[in-house]
N, C-alpha and C positions, 0 to 999 in steps of 0.2 A: 503653830505656837512656838515650836523649837527655834524656827528661823527668827522670829521676833525677839526672842530672848537673846540669841546670839548677836543680832543687830544692836540691841541696846547695850550689850557688853562691849561692842566694838566702837561705839560712838566716841568715847574718850580718845581712842587711838586715832580716829579720823580727825578729830579736832586738833589733836597734838600735831599730827602730820601736816595739816593744812595751815597751821599758824606760821606766818612768815616772820622773819626777823627784820624789823624795819627801824630805821633811825628817824628821829623826829625831824621834820623839815624846819630849817631855821633861816630866817631872812628872806629877802627878795631875790629873785633870779636876775642875773645880769649876764653880760657876754662871757664872764669868767666861768659860767656854768655850762657853756656850750661844748659840744664834741663835734668836730668838723670832719666831714667826709669829702676829700678832694678828688675830683674826677676830671678826666679829659673827655669832652663830649664825644668826639669821633671814635674813641676807643672803649666806650663803656657798654652801650646797648643799642642795637638797631631795632627801632620800633616802627619804622616806616620805610619800606623798601622803594617807595616811589621817588624818594629824594637821593637814591644811591647813585649820584652822578660821579663819574671818575673814580669809582671804587676799584682798588687793585690790592688784594691781600698780599701779593708777592713783593710789593714795594713798601718798605717801612715808612717812606716819606709821602705816601699817597693816602687818600681818604679810605677808611675802612668801614664806614657806614653807620657809625654811632650818631644818634640824633636826640632832639629834645623829647620826642615821643618815647624813645627808649628809656629815658630817665623817668618820665611819668609812669611808665609801666613797672619800674623797679623801685618806686618810693617805699613800698612796704619792706622790700629787701634791705633798704638803708635804715629805716626806722627800727626794724627787728634787731639790728646790731647796736641800737641805742644811740645812734647819731641824731643830733638835733639841728645841724646845719649842713648844707651842701655848698661846697666851693666849686664853681664852674669855670672852665677855661672860657675865653672870649667867644661870644655868639655872633659878633658883628660880621658884616660882609667882608670877606677876605679875598686875598689874591689867589691865583691858581694853585699854589702850593701851600695854602694855609690851613691844612688839616688840624693844626694845633690851635688855630685862632689868632695867632700873633702877627699876621700880615694884614692888619686892618686897613680897609679902603673906605668904608663908610660906617660911621658910628651910629647912624640912625636906621640901619637896616639889619635884619637877621640874615645870616648866610644861608643860601638856598640848600646847602648840604645838611643843615641842622633843622630847618623848619621855618616857621613864620613867627611874627611878633604875637599873633593871637595864640599860637601854641605855647610861646614862652609865658604869656600871661596866665594861661591855663596851668602851666607847671608851677608858677609862683602861688597861684590860688590853691591848688591841690596840696602843695607843700605846706602852706599855712594851715590848711584844714587838719593836717597831721602834726601840727606844732613844729614844723620844720622851717628854718630860715634859709634864704638863698643869698649867697655872696657871689657876685659876678666879677670876674677879672676884666679890668678895663682895657687890657691889651696894649699897654703903653710901651712895651718893650721894643717891638720892631714895626711900629706903625709905618705903612708905606708913605703916609703923608708926613711932612715936616711937623715937628711938635707945635701944635696950635692950641695954646692955653684956652683961648676963648671958645673954640669948638668943643674941647674936652669938658670944660665947665658946663657948657650948654647941654651936652649929651648926658653928663652925669646927673644933672637936674631932671632932664627929660625922662630918663629911664625910671627914676623913682616915681615921678608923676604918672607915667603910663603903666607901669607894671607892679609897683609897690615892692620892688626888690629891697633887700635888707642890708646889703653891704657891698663894698667894692674892694677888690685886691689891686694893689698898685705895684707893678713890677719895677725893678731897678730904681727903687724909691730914693736911694742915696744919690742918684744922679739927677733927680728932678729938682727944679728950683724951689727953694724954701718958701718963698713968697707964694708960689703956686700952690704948694701943699696946704699952707695956712688958709688960703682963699677957698680951695676945694673943700676943706673940712667945714668951714663956715657955711658954704653953699649947700652941701648935702644935709648937714644937721639942721639947717633952717627948714628943709623940706620934710625931714623925718628925724626927730630929736635923738632917737636911740640908734641912728644909722651907724654902721661899723666900717671903719677903714683899717685894712690890713696891709702892711707894707712888706715887700720882699726885697731885701738888699741884694746887690750883685754878689758880694762876697766879703761882708764885714765880719771880722773875727773879734773885734773889740766891743764888749757889751756897752761901754761908755758911748761909742759912736751910735749904736742902735738906740740907746736911751735918749740921745739928743733928738732923734727923729720923732719920738713919741711926744716931745714937747711942742711939736708943730701942729697939734690937733689930730695926730694919727693915733688910733686907739691901741694898735698892736703891731708887732713886727714878727716875721718868721725868725725864730731864734737859731741862727746859724751856728754860733759857738756851742750851744748845747747839742745841736744835731751832730756836729762832728765828733764830739766826745761820746755821746750815747751810742751812735751807730758803730763807732770803733770798739767801744768797751763791751757792748752786749752782743755783738755779732759772733763772738767766739767766747766759750766759757773760760773761767779761771783767769780772766784779765782783771787787774786791779782797777778800782773805781775812784782813785784819788783825784784824777783829772776832772771827772764828772762832778765831784764834790767842790773842787776849786772853782769851776765855771759857775756852778749854782750859787756859791757864796758871793761871787763877784756880781752876779745878776741881782742879788738881793741888795747889794750896796748901791747900785746905780739906778735901778728902776723904781719909779714911784709905786707901781703896783705889779709885782712879778706874776701875780695870778692871771694877768691879761696877756702874757707872752704866748706866742703860738709855737708850740714845740712839735717836732716831727722827727721821724727816723729815716725818711726818704721822701722824695717828691719827683716831679716831672723833669727836674734839672739835675738830679743826682743818680748814681747807680742805685739799683734796688737793694734794700737791706738783705733780701734773700741772696743776692749775688755775693755780698760780702761774706755771708756764712758758707755758701756753697764753695767759694774759692778756698776756704780753709777746711773743706771736706766735713763740714758740720751739717747736721740735719737742721733745716731752717725753722721748722715749726716751734721747737722749744726755745730757740733764740728769739723769735718774734714774740712769743708769749712773755718772756721776762722783760724784753725791751718795751713792749706796750704796757706792761704792768707798771713800769717806772714812768712812762709817758703819762699814764692816766692818774698817777698818784702824786707826782711832783707838782710844784706850783706852775700854773700855766694851762693853756687850752690845748688839748691834744688834737693834732691834725693828722689824719690817717689817709694815705694815698690809696686810691682804688687798686685792687689786686693784692693788697697786703693780706686780706682775709683768705686768699687762696695761695699765699706764698708765691706770687707771680715773680718770675726771675727777670733780669735784664741788666745789661751794662749801661754805658753812656747812651745819651740820646742818639737815635730814636729807639734803641733796643729796650729802653726802660718804659716804653709806652705801648706795650703789647695789648691785644684785645682782651677784654675781660671774659672770663669763662664762668658761667653760672652753674655748670654741671660738675660739681666737685664735692669733696668731702666737707663736712660741716664743723669739724673740730675747731678750727681757728675762728670760724664765723660765730660759733656758740661762745667761745671764750671772750671774743670782743664784746658780744652781747652782755655777758656777765660783768665784764669790766665797766661797761656803760651803765648797767643797772646799779652797780655799787657806787660809782662816781655820782650818779644823778641823785641818789638817796642820802648821800653823806656830805653835807655842806662844808665840813672841815677839809674835804679834799679839793674844793673849789675856791673857798674863801679863807681857809685857815693859814695860820703862821706855820713856818717850817723850822723844825729843830732836828739836827743830825744827832743820832744816838751812837751809832757805831758804823764804821766803814773800814773793814779789814778782811784780808784773805778772800776778796771777791764777794763778800756779802755786805749789803748795806741795809741799815735799819734807821728809820727816821720817824718823827712824830709830827702830826698836823693837829693844830688846836684851833677851834672856833667857838667862841662863847663857852657854853658848858660841854661841848663835845670834843672828844679826843680820839685820835686814830693812830695806831702803830702800824707802819708798813715795813715788812721784812722781805727782801729780795735776795735769793741765793743764786748768784751767777757763776756757780762752780759745778764740778762734777762729783761732789760728795756732800753729804748732809752737814749742816752747820748749826751751831748753837750760839746764841747770844743771851746772856743773863741780864735781866732788867732789875735794877734795885728799886726799893720802895720810894725813892725820891723821884723816879721817873713815872712809876705807876703805883698808886696807893694799894696796899694789901687788902683793902676792903673791896677792891674791884676784881674783875675777871676780863680776860681777852677773848672776845668772840670772833672767830674767823669768818670772813664773808666770802672768801673764794674757795677754800678747801674745807670749810666748816670745822676748823680746828677750835678747840676750847682749852684755854690755859688758865689755871688757877694758881695762886701763890703757893710756893713751897719753901718753907723756912724763911719767909719774908721776902722772897724773890720770885721772879717770873722767868722760867727757862723757855725761851723761844727757840724751837727746833724746826728747821725748814729743810726739806729734802732738796736734792740737786735739781737745778733748773726750775725751781718753784718760787712763786711769790705768794704772799698772804697779806691781807689787809685785816687788821684786828680792830674791832670796835671796843673801846674801853667802856665797860658798863658795870653797874653794881653787881656784886657777886650774888648769883641766884641760889647758891647753896645746893642742897639736895633737890634734884629734879623729881618731885613727887609724881608728876604726870608720867614721866618716863618710867619711874618705878612701877606705877600702876599698870602701864602699858605692857611692859616686858615681863612682869612677874605675876602681879595679882590677877589681871584679866585672864591669862592662860590658865591659872589655877582654878578660877571660877568656872571657866568654860569646861575644863576637864571634870570638875566636880559635877556640873550640871549634866554633862553627857553620861557620867557614871550613874547618877541617880536616875536619869531618864532610861538608861539601858536596863537597870534593875527593875524599874517600874513596869517595863513592857516585856520582861523576860517571863517565859511560861513557868508557872509554879509547879513544883514537883509534888 
C-alpha cells in the first residue's frame, strides 16, 4: 500500500519530466530543411572486405577499403546525428588511382572497390526507408574522358531511373557550359520533379557570381565566401565577426532564396576545421561546437564533412581525407544530434527571415522569423561570458525566451531581456508566451516532498509500538 501511495505522488513528477518542449511544425518540407552529411566512400566505413583490392593504409593516395556496404551498415549512425541527406563522392568506375572517385572511366558502372549497382540500389532504398535522401557527385572534375555532354546527360537520367537517387553534385560548376547546365536541370527534373542540383565552384569569392549560377536551374551552390569567413572567425576565440556579417548581408542581397545556400566549415578540398584550431593551439571541440551552431542557425543548408563529429584533423589533400574512426568519444556526436533535433523542429531556422540584433566583441545575436514563430540565436565566440540586452521592440515583454540547447530560461526584467551566454557557448531561444509561475515545478520540488514526508511520518507513528 505504501508503495502505491508513493507512486501516485510521483506521477506528476514523471509527467513533468517527460514532457518535451516542442515547436509547432509549420509549412511543407523542402530542400532548405535538409541537413547534409558529406562523406568520401573510400574513407568512411569498410563493410565488405571481399572488395579490398589495392588497399594500402600506408599510402594516403591509395584505396583504404571504404565501400557502399559500409555506408549501409552506418545509416543509423548518420540518422542519430539528425542528418537527413547523405552526399557521396562518385561511385562510378574509376582509374587505378581513383580512390576519391574523380577519375571516372565509365559513368554506367560502379567501381569494383565500392560494390555493385545492386548494392547502391539497396543503399538508396534503405536510406529512403529511414527518410534519408542520397546526393551523388557526378565526378565532372577530372573525368578521364573528354567532357561529353551527351554521355553525361544520358548517365544523369539513367541513374535516376535505375536507382531513384535524389540529387547530383556538380564540381567545378563555374567552368561548365551554361547551356549544358540549363539542359541538365531540365533533364533531371523531368525525371524527378524535386531532384536537387548542388554546384561546387572552383573558387568564387563573389556571391554575385554564385547567384548567377543558380539562375541556370541549379538549386544550390556551396557557399565559398561564407565558408572562408566562418572557418577563419570561429576556429579561434575572440575574433571579431564583422566579416561574417558583411558576407551574410551580401548573400541576402543577391540570392533569391538564401535559405537554399549550402554552408560548410570544411570539405574534401580544404584543410580540416580542426587543423585551423590546432595550429593556433586551441582545443578544437569548443571551436567546432560554436561554428556548427552558427552553421545550423544561419540561413542555408548545413553541410557537415565526415569526421567533423570526431574532430578529425588534416591539412591539405590528401591529409584531410583520413579514415573515419567510430571508436571515439560521443561529446561532439551528441551535440550535432542536438543541433539537428532543434533545427528540424523549428521552421524559423530553415525558412525564416534573418535579422541581425547585435555583433560586437566576438558575440553575435540574431533573430529568425517565420509566420508566427520567432527564434533568437546567441553565439559567444569569446573566452569570457557576454551579455546582450534585448529591448521590448525586439521581444515583447509578454514573452519569455526558452533555451533549446542549454535549457536556459529568460523572462523580462524592467521591460528588457538580459541574454547572458558563457564562453564558447551558443544558445537558441524560442520566443514563446510567458508561462508565469510553473505550478507543476512548484508541486514537484516542494509540495510532493512535503506530502511524502507527512505520509511517512504518519505511517511510522501508526506502526510504532504503543507504550
